[in-house]
C-alpha positions in Angstrom: 8.1 90.8 -41.5 8.1 94.1 -39.5 10.2 92.3 -36.8 12.9 91.4 -39.4 12.9 94.9 -40.8 13.2 96.5 -37.4 15.9 94.0 -36.2 17.8 94.4 -39.4 17.8 98.2 -39.0 19.0 97.9 -35.5 21.7 95.4 -36.4 22.9 97.8 -39.2 22.9 100.8 -37.0 24.8 99.0 -34.2 27.4 97.8 -36.7 27.7 101.4 -37.9 28.0 102.7 -34.3 30.7 100.1 -33.4 32.6 100.6 -36.7 32.5 104.4 -36.4 33.7 104.3 -32.8 36.5 101.9 -33.6 37.6 104.1 -36.5 37.7 107.2 -34.4 39.7 105.4 -31.6 42.2 104.1 -34.1 42.6 107.5 -35.7 43.2 109.0 -32.3 45.8 106.4 -31.4 47.6 106.8 -34.7 47.7 110.6 -34.2 49.0 110.2 -30.6 51.6 107.6 -31.5 52.7 109.4 -34.6 53.0 112.8 -32.9 54.9 111.5 -29.8 58.1 110.7 -31.7 58.4 113.5 -34.2 56.7 116.6 -32.9 58.2 116.8 -29.4 61.8 116.4 -30.5 61.6 119.1 -33.2 59.8 121.5 -30.9 62.6 121.1 -28.3 65.3 121.5 -30.9 63.8 124.7 -32.3 63.5 126.5 -29.0 66.1 129.3 -28.6 68.6 129.0 -25.8 68.6 131.9 -23.2 71.4 132.9 -21.1 71.4 132.4 -17.4 71.3 136.1 -16.7 68.2 136.6 -18.8 66.4 133.8 -17.0 67.4 135.2 -13.5 66.1 138.6 -14.4 62.9 137.2 -15.8 62.3 135.3 -12.6 62.9 138.4 -10.5 60.4 140.3 -12.7 57.8 137.6 -12.3 58.1 137.5 -8.5 57.7 141.2 -8.2 54.8 141.2 -10.7 53.1 138.3 -8.7 53.3 140.3 -5.5 51.6 143.4 -7.0 48.9 141.5 -9.0 48.0 138.8 -6.5 44.8 140.7 -5.5 43.9 141.3 -9.2 44.3 137.6 -10.0 41.8 136.6 -7.4 39.1 138.7 -9.1 39.7 137.4 -12.6 38.4 134.0 -13.6 40.8 131.2 -14.4 41.0 129.4 -17.7 39.3 126.0 -18.3 40.7 122.9 -16.7 42.4 120.1 -18.7 39.4 117.9 -18.1 37.1 120.6 -19.5 39.3 121.0 -22.6 39.3 117.2 -23.0 35.4 117.0 -22.7 34.8 119.9 -25.2 35.0 117.7 -28.3 32.2 115.5 -27.0 29.7 118.1 -28.2 29.9 116.3 -31.5 28.0 113.4 -30.0 24.7 115.3 -30.8 24.2 113.6 -34.3 24.7 110.2 -32.8 22.4 110.9 -29.9 19.8 112.1 -32.4 20.1 108.9 -34.5 19.9 106.7 -31.4 16.9 108.6 -30.2 15.1 108.2 -33.5 16.0 104.5 -33.5 14.5 104.2 -30.0 11.4 106.0 -31.1 11.0 103.7 -34.1 11.6 100.5 -32.2 9.2 101.7 -29.5 6.6 102.3 -32.1 7.2 98.9 -33.6 6.9 97.4 -30.1 3.5 99.1 -29.7 2.4 97.7 -33.0 3.6 94.2 -32.1 1.5 94.4 -28.9 -1.7 95.1 -30.9 -1.5 91.8 -32.8 -2.4 88.4 -31.4 1.2 87.1 -31.3 3.6 88.2 -28.6 6.9 89.8 -29.3 10.1 88.1 -28.1 11.3 89.0 -24.6 14.7 89.8 -26.1 13.2 92.5 -28.2 11.7 94.3 -25.2 15.2 94.2 -23.5 16.7 95.6 -26.7 14.3 98.4 -26.8 15.0 99.2 -23.2 18.8 99.1 -23.7 18.4 101.3 -26.7 16.5 103.9 -24.6 19.2 103.9 -21.9 21.8 104.3 -24.6 20.0 107.2 -26.1 19.8 108.9 -22.7 23.5 108.3 -22.1 24.5 109.8 -25.4 22.3 112.8 -24.8 24.0 113.3 -21.4 27.5 113.0 -23.0 26.5 115.5 -25.7 25.2 118.0 -23.1 28.4 117.6 -21.0 30.4 118.2 -24.2 28.3 121.2 -25.1 28.8 122.8 -21.7 32.5 122.1 -21.8 32.9 123.7 -25.2 30.9 126.7 -24.0 33.3 127.0 -21.0 36.3 126.8 -23.2 35.1 129.7 -25.4 
């Protein structure tokens, strides 16, 4: 009976994990595809046109400013890279890492309980517990990388 409860809980949590991941990916795709057609065209159309003389004078000012502040730029830190800004939202993986870690602990405890009885647990269950442990470690690593990236972006 405990085996069916544990396996049912694992099946439910895996379905929730796959469904949530699929939902997030689909929302991201819809946002990317929806914004590519509308947002970029309107942003270009709303940009004010500058005369050629203004752009030439701005370029001359920029080159003179670059020459005077080149030493100061080397001392100041740069902004975060694109990769860092892309990894910053991964800090929200903490709740999922916590859930998977708790599931791993529960299944490990059930595995220990199954070992104390005279019947042996199925070999697939041991592999599932091991895979769940590696998944928990992977999610914790992803969450830590996201946390460090969000800290760097701030």
